[in-house]
C-alpha positions as CSV (number, residue, x, y, z in Angstrom):
1,X,13.6,-1.0,0.1
2,X,12.3,-1.2,3.8
3,X,8.4,-1.9,4.0
4,X,6.2,1.2,4.9
5,X,4.4,1.2,8.2
6,X,1.0,0.1,6.4
7,X,2.9,-2.6,4.6
8,X,4.2,-3.8,8.1
9,X,0.7,-3.7,9.6
10,X,-0.7,-5.7,6.8
11,X,1.7,-8.2,6.9
12,X,1.0,-8.6,10.6
13,X,-2.7,-8.8,9.8
14,X,-2.0,-11.6,7.4
15,X,0.2,-13.4,9.9
16,X,-2.5,-13.2,12.5
17,X,-5.2,-14.5,10.3
18,X,-3.1,-17.3,9.2
19,X,-2.5,-18.3,12.7
20,X,-6.3,-18.1,13.6
21,X,-7.0,-20.2,10.5
22,X,-4.6,-22.8,11.8
23,X,-6.0,-23.0,15.1
24,X,-9.3,-23.7,13.5
25,X,-7.8,-26.6,11.5
26,X,-7.4,-24.5,8.2
27,X,-4.0,-24.1,6.5
28,X,-4.3,-21.1,4.4
29,X,-1.6,-19.5,2.1
30,X,-0.6,-15.9,2.7
31,X,-1.4,-15.0,-0.7
32,X,-5.1,-16.2,-0.2
33,X,-5.2,-14.2,3.1
34,X,-3.9,-11.0,1.2
35,X,-6.6,-11.7,-1.4
36,X,-9.4,-11.8,1.2
37,X,-8.1,-8.8,3.3
38,X,-8.3,-6.9,-0.2
39,X,-11.7,-8.0,-0.9
40,X,-12.9,-7.4,2.6
41,X,-11.4,-3.9,2.7
42,X,-12.6,-2.8,-0.7
43,X,-16.3,-4.3,-0.1
44,X,-18.2,-1.0,0.8
45,X,-20.8,-3.1,2.9
46,X,-17.9,-3.8,5.3
47,X,-17.7,-0.1,6.2
48,X,-14.0,0.7,5.8
49,X,-13.3,4.2,5.5
50,X,-10.5,4.8,2.9
51,X,-9.8,8.2,4.2
52,X,-8.5,7.5,7.4
53,X,-6.0,5.0,9.2
54,X,-7.5,1.8,10.6
55,X,-7.9,2.0,14.2
56,X,-7.6,-1.1,16.5
57,X,-11.4,-1.9,16.4
58,X,-11.1,-1.8,12.5
59,X,-8.3,-4.2,12.5
60,X,-10.4,-6.4,14.8
61,X,-13.2,-6.3,12.5
62,X,-11.0,-6.9,9.6
63,X,-9.6,-10.0,10.9
64,X,-13.1,-11.2,12.0
65,X,-14.7,-10.8,8.7
66,X,-11.6,-12.4,6.9
67,X,-11.6,-15.2,9.3
68,X,-15.5,-15.7,8.7
69,X,-14.9,-16.0,4.9
70,X,-11.8,-18.1,5.0
71,X,-13.6,-20.7,7.4
72,X,-16.7,-20.9,5.6
73,X,-15.7,-23.7,3.3
74,X,-19.2,-24.1,1.9
75,X,-19.4,-20.9,0.3
76,X,-18.7,-20.8,-3.5
77,X,-17.3,-17.2,-3.2
78,X,-14.3,-18.5,-1.2
79,X,-13.7,-21.1,-4.2
80,X,-14.1,-18.3,-6.6
81,X,-11.2,-16.2,-4.7
82,X,-9.0,-19.5,-4.5
83,X,-9.3,-19.7,-8.3
84,X,-8.3,-16.0,-8.7
85,X,-5.3,-16.8,-6.7
86,X,-4.4,-19.8,-8.5
87,X,-4.7,-17.9,-11.6
88,X,-2.6,-15.0,-10.6
89,X,0.0,-17.1,-9.2
90,X,0.3,-19.3,-12.1
91,X,-0.4,-16.9,-15.1
92,X,1.0,-13.5,-14.0
93,X,4.5,-12.5,-12.9
94,X,5.1,-14.0,-9.5
95,X,7.6,-11.3,-8.5
96,X,5.2,-8.4,-9.1
97,X,2.0,-9.9,-7.7
98,X,2.4,-9.9,-3.8
99,X,4.0,-6.4,-4.1
100,X,1.0,-5.3,-6.1
101,X,-1.4,-6.8,-3.5
102,X,0.4,-5.2,-0.5
103,X,0.6,-1.7,-2.1
104,X,-3.2,-1.8,-3.1
105,X,-4.2,-2.8,0.5
106,X,-1.8,-0.4,2.1
107,X,-3.1,2.5,-0.3
108,X,-6.5,2.0,1.2
109,X,-5.4,1.2,4.8
110,X,-3.1,4.1,5.2
111,X,-4.3,7.7,5.8
112,X,-4.2,9.8,2.8
113,X,-2.1,12.8,2.9
114,X,-3.7,16.1,2.0
């Protein structure tokens, strides 16, 4: 089954964040990045509107927010997310989890059809 447009955009965002982290000397797994993207998008204080498609400025803001959180290695919330990723990768069905993450993020990023 080919990825939807929203899933392709998410994969692109995840790759971009991974490359930016590498430039700053941090190697971050795509799974951790996907969790971070989900956390940032779902956090109401970040102002992402779930009822419309992300604009280029929204994507830039999303990347900036994720980068700030992923590079803040002294923040305990990053450790919490890392533990969540570890748990999910080791104690849940590995085949289902990445698809679930992508579909959940995709739902919130793509425009809702009326």
